[in-house]
C-alpha positions as CSV (number, residue, x, y, z in Angstrom):
1,M,28.6,-12.4,2.1
2,T,30.2,-11.4,5.4
3,A,30.0,-8.1,7.3
4,T,33.5,-7.2,6.1
5,D,32.5,-7.7,2.4
6,R,29.6,-5.4,2.9
7,A,31.8,-2.7,4.5
8,D,34.2,-2.9,1.6
9,S,31.6,-2.5,-1.1
10,P,30.5,1.0,-2.2
11,P,27.2,2.2,-0.7
12,A,24.2,1.9,-2.9
13,R,23.1,5.2,-4.5
14,P,19.8,6.2,-3.1
15,G,17.3,7.3,-5.7
16,S,18.9,5.3,-8.5
17,L,16.6,4.2,-11.3
18,K,16.6,0.6,-10.0
19,D,15.4,1.8,-6.6
20,I,12.7,4.0,-8.1
21,G,11.6,1.2,-10.4
22,A,11.3,-1.2,-7.4
23,L,9.3,1.4,-5.5
24,V,6.9,1.8,-8.4
25,V,6.5,-1.9,-8.8
26,L,5.9,-2.5,-5.1
27,V,3.4,0.3,-4.8
28,A,1.6,-1.0,-7.9
29,I,1.5,-4.5,-6.4
30,A,-0.1,-3.1,-3.2
31,L,-2.7,-1.1,-5.2
32,V,-3.6,-4.1,-7.3
33,A,-4.0,-6.2,-4.2
34,G,-6.3,-3.6,-2.8
35,R,-8.3,-3.4,-6.1
36,I,-8.7,-7.2,-6.0
37,G,-10.0,-7.0,-2.5
38,S,-12.5,-4.3,-3.4
39,F,-14.1,-6.7,-5.9
40,A,-15.1,-8.9,-3.0
41,T,-16.4,-6.1,-0.8
42,T,-18.1,-3.7,-3.3
43,P,-21.2,-5.8,-3.8
44,N,-21.8,-5.8,-0.1
45,I,-21.7,-2.1,0.5
46,P,-25.4,-1.3,-0.6
47,T,-26.7,-4.3,1.3
48,W,-24.7,-5.3,4.4
49,Y,-22.7,-2.1,5.1
50,A,-25.7,0.2,4.5
51,G,-27.8,-1.7,7.0
52,L,-25.3,-1.4,9.9
53,E,-26.0,1.0,12.7
54,K,-23.1,3.4,12.5
55,P,-21.7,5.6,15.3
56,W,-22.0,9.4,15.2
57,F,-18.3,9.7,14.3
58,N,-18.6,7.5,11.2
59,P,-16.8,9.4,8.3
60,P,-18.7,10.2,5.1
61,N,-18.5,7.5,2.3
62,L,-16.2,9.8,0.2
63,V,-13.4,9.4,2.7
64,F,-13.0,5.6,2.4
65,P,-11.5,5.3,-1.1
66,I,-9.1,8.2,-0.4
67,V,-7.9,6.7,2.9
68,W,-7.7,3.1,1.5
69,T,-5.6,4.3,-1.4
70,I,-3.2,6.2,0.9
71,L,-2.9,3.2,3.1
72,F,-2.1,0.8,0.2
73,V,0.5,3.3,-1.2
74,L,2.1,3.4,2.3
75,M,2.1,-0.4,2.4
76,G,4.0,-0.4,-0.9
77,I,6.5,2.1,0.4
78,A,6.9,0.1,3.6
79,A,7.6,-3.1,1.4
80,W,10.2,-1.1,-0.6
81,L,11.9,0.1,2.6
82,A,12.0,-3.4,4.0
83,W,13.3,-4.8,0.7
């Protein structure tokens, strides 16, 4: 495919069902990857992480799952945009 072929083809419709499906799949893949990673780290939270000396600005434990979920959703969106 050359640049002129691309210019002659009609533009893709943003928001088509295929695009939305790809977005959902890529976000799901990112979330599953994060879930798999959590299986490796969760057992170490009460032992290793709890024993660390944390700085005064350490956020409460409730913040971590919320922020990590947002980050993995954003990674899925970034993969969709790069696709």
